[in-house]
C-alpha positions in Angstrom: 130.8 119.5 80.6 134.1 118.8 83.0 134.1 120.2 86.4 137.1 122.6 85.4 135.2 124.4 83.3 132.5 125.3 86.0 133.1 128.6 87.5 131.6 129.2 91.0 131.8 132.4 93.1 129.4 135.0 94.4 125.8 135.3 92.7 125.9 139.4 91.8 122.6 139.0 90.0 119.5 138.5 92.3 117.1 138.3 89.5 119.1 135.7 87.8 119.7 133.6 91.0 116.1 133.7 91.8 115.1 132.9 88.4 117.0 129.8 88.7 115.6 129.1 92.0 111.9 129.4 90.7 113.2 126.8 87.8 114.6 124.4 90.0 111.5 124.0 92.6 108.9 125.0 89.9 106.3 126.8 92.7 104.5 130.0 91.8 106.6 133.1 91.3 105.5 135.6 93.7 105.5 139.4 92.8 107.6 140.5 95.1 110.9 141.8 94.2 113.9 140.0 94.5 115.4 141.6 97.4 111.9 141.1 99.1 112.0 137.5 98.4 115.4 137.2 99.7 115.2 138.6 102.7 117.7 136.9 105.4 119.7 135.6 102.7 122.4 138.4 102.1 124.5 138.8 98.9 127.3 137.9 100.7 125.9 134.3 101.3 124.4 133.8 97.6 126.6 131.6 95.3 126.3 130.6 91.9 127.7 128.1 89.2 128.4 129.4 85.7 129.7 128.7 82.7 130.6 130.0 79.0 127.4 130.3 76.7 124.9 129.8 79.5 121.8 131.6 79.4 121.9 135.1 80.9 118.5 134.8 82.3 119.5 131.9 84.9 122.7 130.2 86.5 123.5 126.8 85.8 123.5 126.5 89.4 122.8 128.1 92.5 123.4 127.8 96.7 123.0 129.9 99.8 124.4 129.8 103.2 122.6 131.0 106.3 125.1 131.5 109.6 123.7 129.4 112.3 124.7 128.2 115.7 124.5 124.5 116.2 124.2 123.1 119.9 126.8 120.2 120.1 127.6 118.2 123.1 129.1 120.3 125.9 130.4 119.8 129.3 128.6 118.1 132.1 126.4 116.3 129.2 125.0 120.2 128.5 125.3 121.8 125.2 127.9 124.2 123.3 126.8 126.6 120.3 129.1 126.7 117.8 129.1 128.3 114.4 127.9 126.5 111.7 127.1 127.1 107.8 123.6 126.5 106.9 123.5 125.4 103.2 120.2 126.0 101.8 118.4 126.8 98.1 120.8 124.3 96.5 119.6 123.7 93.0 120.9 122.7 89.4 119.1 124.3 86.6 117.6 121.1 84.3 119.6 122.2 81.5 122.8 121.6 83.5 122.1 118.5 85.4 124.6 115.6 85.3 127.2 117.9 84.1 129.3 118.4 87.3 127.7 121.4 88.8 126.3 120.2 91.9 129.9 118.6 92.5 131.6 122.0 91.9 129.1 123.9 94.2 129.7 121.3 96.9 133.3 121.5 96.6 133.3 125.4 96.6 131.3 125.5 99.5 133.4 123.3 101.7 136.4 125.3 100.9 134.7 128.6 101.8 133.8 127.2 105.2 137.6 125.8 105.6 138.5 129.2 105.0 136.1 130.6 107.3 137.9 131.5 110.9 135.9 129.5 113.6 133.3 127.6 111.4 134.0 123.8 111.3 130.8 122.2 110.5 128.3 122.7 107.5 124.7 121.4 107.8 121.5 121.1 105.5 118.3 119.5 105.2 117.8 117.5 102.0 115.1 117.8 99.6 116.3 114.4 98.3 118.4 112.0 101.1 120.2 110.1 98.5 122.0 113.0 97.2 124.4 114.5 100.2 126.2 111.5 101.4 128.5 111.5 98.5 129.5 114.9 99.3 130.4 114.1 103.1 127.1 114.9 105.0 125.7 112.2 107.4 122.5 111.9 108.7 122.7 113.2 112.3 119.1 113.5 113.4 115.7 111.9 112.9 112.0 114.0 112.9 108.8 112.9 113.8 105.5 114.4 112.4 103.0 113.7 114.8 99.2 114.0 114.6 97.0 114.8 117.7 93.3 115.1 118.0 91.9 118.3 119.5 91.4 118.2 123.2 94.5 115.5 123.4 95.2 114.6 126.9 98.9 115.1 128.3 99.7 113.3 131.3 103.2 114.8 133.0 102.4 114.7 136.8 105.8 115.9 137.8 105.5 118.7 135.3 102.2 119.9 136.4 103.0 122.5 138.8 105.6 124.2 136.4 103.6 124.0 133.6 100.3 125.6 135.5 102.5 128.4 136.1 103.0 129.4 132.5 100.7 131.5 130.6 100.5 131.6 126.7 100.4 134.8 124.6 99.5 134.8 120.9 101.0 137.1 118.1 101.2 137.4 114.5 104.5 136.5 112.9 104.9 139.8 111.0 104.3 141.8 114.3 107.0 144.3 115.2 109.2 142.6 117.7 108.1 139.0 117.1 111.4 137.9 114.9 113.4 139.0 117.9 111.5 137.2 120.5 111.3 133.8 118.8 115.2 134.2 118.3 115.9 134.7 121.7 113.5 131.7 122.9 115.5 129.6 120.4 118.8 130.6 121.8 117.9 129.9 125.5 116.2 126.9 124.9 118.6 125.3 122.3 119.0 121.5 122.8 121.2 119.0 121.6 120.9 119.3 117.7 119.1 122.5 117.6 120.1 125.3 115.1 119.8 129.0 115.5 119.9 131.4 112.8 121.1 135.2 113.1 118.5 138.2 113.0 118.0 138.0 109.1 117.1 134.4 109.2 114.1 135.3 111.6 113.1 138.1 109.7 112.5 135.8 106.9 110.7 133.2 108.3 108.1 135.6 109.9 107.9 137.6 106.6 104.4 136.8 104.6 104.6 137.2 100.6 100.8 137.9 99.2 100.9 134.7 97.4 101.3 132.8 100.4 98.6 134.4 102.6 96.1 134.0 99.4 93.0 132.7 101.1 95.3 131.9 104.1 95.6 132.7 107.8 99.0 134.9 108.5 101.5 132.7 110.4 100.4 133.0 114.3 103.3 132.7 117.1 102.3 131.4 120.3 104.6 132.3 123.5 104.9 130.7 126.3 105.3 133.3 129.6 106.6 132.5 133.0 106.3 135.8 135.5 106.0 138.0 132.3 109.1 136.5 130.4 109.1 134.3 127.3 110.3 131.1 127.9 109.2 129.5 124.9 107.3 129.7 121.7 105.9 128.0 118.3 104.8 129.1 115.4 101.7 127.7 113.7 98.9 128.4 111.2 95.3 127.3 110.7 93.3 125.9 107.8 89.4 125.5 107.7 87.7 122.6 107.1 84.3 121.4 107.5 82.9 118.0 107.8 78.9 117.6 107.5 78.8 121.0 109.0 80.9 120.2 111.6 84.1 122.1 112.3 87.3 119.8 111.3 89.8 122.7 110.7 93.5 121.6 110.7 96.5 123.2 113.0 99.9 123.0 111.8 102.7 123.6 114.2 106.2 124.6 112.8 108.6 123.4 116.0 108.3 124.0 119.8 110.8 125.8 121.7 111.5 126.0 125.4 112.1 123.7 128.6 109.6 120.7 128.7 106.9 122.6 131.0 106.9 125.6 128.3 106.5 123.1 125.8 103.8 121.1 127.7 101.9 124.5 128.3 102.3 125.2 124.5 101.0 122.0 123.6 97.9 122.1 125.7 96.9 125.5 124.5 97.5 124.0 120.6 95.0 121.4 121.3 92.2 123.5 122.6 91.6 126.0 119.9 88.1 126.1 118.4 87.2 124.8 115.1 89.9 122.7 114.8 89.8 118.7 114.5 93.5 117.9 114.4 96.7 119.3 115.2 100.0 118.4 113.1 103.2 118.9 115.0 106.6 119.0 113.1 110.4 119.1 114.2 109.5 116.7 117.0 112.9 114.9 118.0 112.9 111.5 118.5 113.6 111.5 122.3 110.8 114.4 122.8 108.2 113.8 125.7 105.5 114.7 123.6 105.0 110.8 122.9 105.5 110.0 126.7 103.1 112.2 127.6 100.1 110.9 125.0 100.7 107.6 125.9 103.0 106.3 122.9 102.6 106.5 119.2 99.3 104.6 119.0 97.6 107.3 121.3 98.1 109.6 118.3 96.4 110.0 114.6 99.5 109.4 113.0 103.6 109.5 113.6 105.7 109.7 110.4 109.5 109.6 110.4 111.8 111.8 108.6 115.4 112.6 108.2 116.1 116.0 109.7 119.6 117.3 110.2 122.5 116.2 108.2 126.0 117.2 109.4 129.4 117.4 107.2 132.6 117.8 109.2 134.6 120.4 107.1 137.7 120.7 109.6 137.4 117.2 111.1 140.1 117.6 114.0 138.6 121.0 115.2 135.1 119.9 115.0 136.0 116.9 117.1 137.8 118.6 119.3 135.1 121.2 119.9 132.6 118.8 121.3 132.6 117.3 124.6 133.1 113.3 124.8 130.9 111.1 127.1 133.9 108.5 127.7 137.7 108.1 127.4 138.8 106.2 124.0 142.2 106.0 122.0 141.7 105.0 118.6 143.1 105.5 114.9 140.7 106.4 112.3 141.1 106.3 108.6 138.8 108.6 107.2 137.6 108.7 103.3 137.4 112.2 102.1 137.3 113.1 98.4 135.8 116.4 98.6 138.1 117.9 101.5 141.8 116.3 101.1 142.7 117.9 104.4 140.5 115.4 106.4 141.5 112.6 104.1 143.7 110.0 106.2 144.4 108.4 109.5 143.8 110.6 112.9 144.2 109.4 116.5 141.2 110.4 118.7 142.2 110.3 122.2 139.4 111.6 124.4 139.9 111.9 128.5 137.8 111.5 131.2 137.1 114.9 131.7 135.3 114.9 128.2 138.1 116.7 126.1 139.6 115.3 123.1 143.1 115.7 121.0 142.7 114.8 117.4 145.8 114.3 115.5 147.2 113.2 112.0 149.1 109.9 112.1 150.6 107.4 110.0 150.4 104.4 111.8 147.8 101.4 111.4 144.0 102.6 111.7 141.8 100.5 114.0 138.9 101.2 112.1 137.8 102.9 108.5 134.8 104.9 107.7 133.6 108.0 105.4 133.8 111.5 107.0 130.0 111.2 106.4 129.7 108.6 109.0 131.7 110.8 111.5 129.1 113.5 110.8 126.2 111.2 111.5 127.6 110.4 114.8 128.8 114.0 115.5 125.9 115.0 117.9 125.5 111.4 119.4 122.6 110.2 117.8 123.5 107.8 115.2 125.0 104.5 116.4 128.5 103.8 115.1 128.0 100.1 116.1 124.6 100.0 114.0 126.5 101.2 111.0 129.3 99.1 111.6 126.6 95.9 111.6 125.4 97.6 108.3 128.5 97.2 106.6 129.2 100.8 106.1 132.0 101.0 108.9 135.2 98.5 108.8 136.8 97.6 111.8 140.3 96.6 112.2 140.9 96.1 115.8 138.1 94.2 117.7 136.0 96.6 119.7 137.3 99.9 118.4 134.0 100.7 116.9 132.2 100.3 120.2 134.9 102.4 122.0 134.8 105.1 119.6 131.0 105.1 119.7 130.7 105.2 124.0 132.9 108.2 123.5 130.6 109.7 121.2 127.2 109.0 122.2 124.9 111.2 124.6 122.9 110.5 127.2 119.9 111.9 125.3 119.1 111.5 121.5 119.7 115.0 119.7 116.7 116.8 118.9 115.2 117.6 115.5 116.6 120.9 114.1 114.2 123.6 112.2 114.0 124.2 108.8 116.5 126.7 107.0 
């Protein structure tokens, strides 16, 4: 099958769309209706690949998009939240693998985003990390998963007073008003690298299908409150476990949102639930203070590292001009982009001392050469371009050019891990 025979467009059949998704991910098929299962992913953001003669009950391939905001470097070492297309539910039916379906869908997605006014970047969480680099996505952030014992001590003397002024309040995720409260916490507390979904996304993550609840606790939400106002939150669920007639339950934490004092107060409450033996905290950023509070990695039960957010620059000059820059630079960068030909070629990047940049296409000799995925990886200031050069992934033609560009891109704090979508 050639890519030209593959048609990609809106998925108008929700049942067929979900049947494909269920086949790709081979999980238990929920009893809820298709629209209940697809809550938060509106029809306009569901796409499918089709070919003549394919099974009428499934699509050869599907993908979806969540409209997000992404926190990128902003003025004064702050952040700026910009529109971002959150690629999700990407799957190719087993009968159509290695026939160009994924390539056709990724090209369609990039073209769709490029045509959308005001959105210049796409992002995803990769199920298999070897896949998306060839489509222009670069690994921009890492995620730590940290296991703690019940009663873990967190030491932060200069946050003690602020954390003591915060109370916590427990709710159930499906309770009325909870999705809105979570979203408002995420918007207010968005750190560099964080993504925030629209109202539909939060309705989705707070919904509970009967199959997920079988013999399990509903998702709970813990809010951090200061003077009666939400200043942070996290979602979690508990699992019963007993060892030699002693309670050894496991508490799994989705992600923490809030300023450091709010997160500290939330963590102290999370390690103090009755009947628990361990607490596993997901989506912890590489520079998160948690490890400092407990005394380092060996003070935990376990620390695992995973890839978090992969970023794709869809409109390269606009995306680069949207972010703030940390140092002046003047470099000509040759960019390879086989999916988005409008990005392919040489670009002069001039950043000034005020943190603003002008990015223009040029025909002059390049100072360095890289793939668009490498710029995506460095976009948030977390992936070191000099390190990529040492790894043989970035080529330097003018001595010092890579370091000059990296000094302008890097940020004071490593971008945080992003919530899943």
